[in-house]
C-alpha positions, 0 to 999 in steps of 0.5 A: 508508537507515535501520534499523527505528527510522528511525535513519541510519548516524550513531548518534542521527540519525533521518530521515523524509520524502522523504530516508528510504529505509525498508522498503516493505511490499509490496516487502519492501525499503528504498524511498523512498515520498515522500508527505506522509502517509508523511512525517508517519507517519515523523516520528511514529516518528522522534520516538518513537525520538529520545525513547527509545521504541524503536518499530519503524516498520512500513513504508509503501506508495506510494499516491495518490488523484486526484479530478477532475471527470472521473475518480477514481483510487486506487492503492497498492503494486506495480503493475509487473511484479515476480517472483511478482506476478500481476495481476487486471484488469477493464475496464468500458468502458460505465461508464468504470471499471477495476480492477487488483489485484496479488497475491503468494502470495495476499496483495494487494500493489497496487491501482488503481481508476479511477472505482470507489473501492468497497472501495479503503480495505479493499484498501489496509489488507489490503496494509498488513497483509499479510493473505492474501485469503479470496476469489478475487482475480479476483472482487475485480478484477471487483467480484463480491466483496462487502465481507463476502467480502473481510473474511471470516476465514480 
């Protein structure tokens, strides 16, 4: 468990990576997101803070991408039932595609796109920034929302 600067309970001792229980942006609670890109990011912030920069770590979200010859899955954030989280799903059987979006208080907190990676990076960034959605989440899940709709200012 670390503070906002990735410092452990032992003063002057910092940590990053698989052993680091830092803030999870979507859950708003300490969580271990044991993934290589997150370890690198945490290492950067730990190094800054070891050198006296006092740079707060913004937190992370668990995310993955798996691409094989037969499918492509991108997921991130909360994907299981949690209090206050609503899910918007759309299955496209004729295309072998699926989209799932998790939303809490009009803010995206999780997503899973199967064989339909369009806009996945944009949604992950909205999740990381905690930005309110400007379009009906059902339209994002169904693929009806354009990139311009999703990025429209409030």
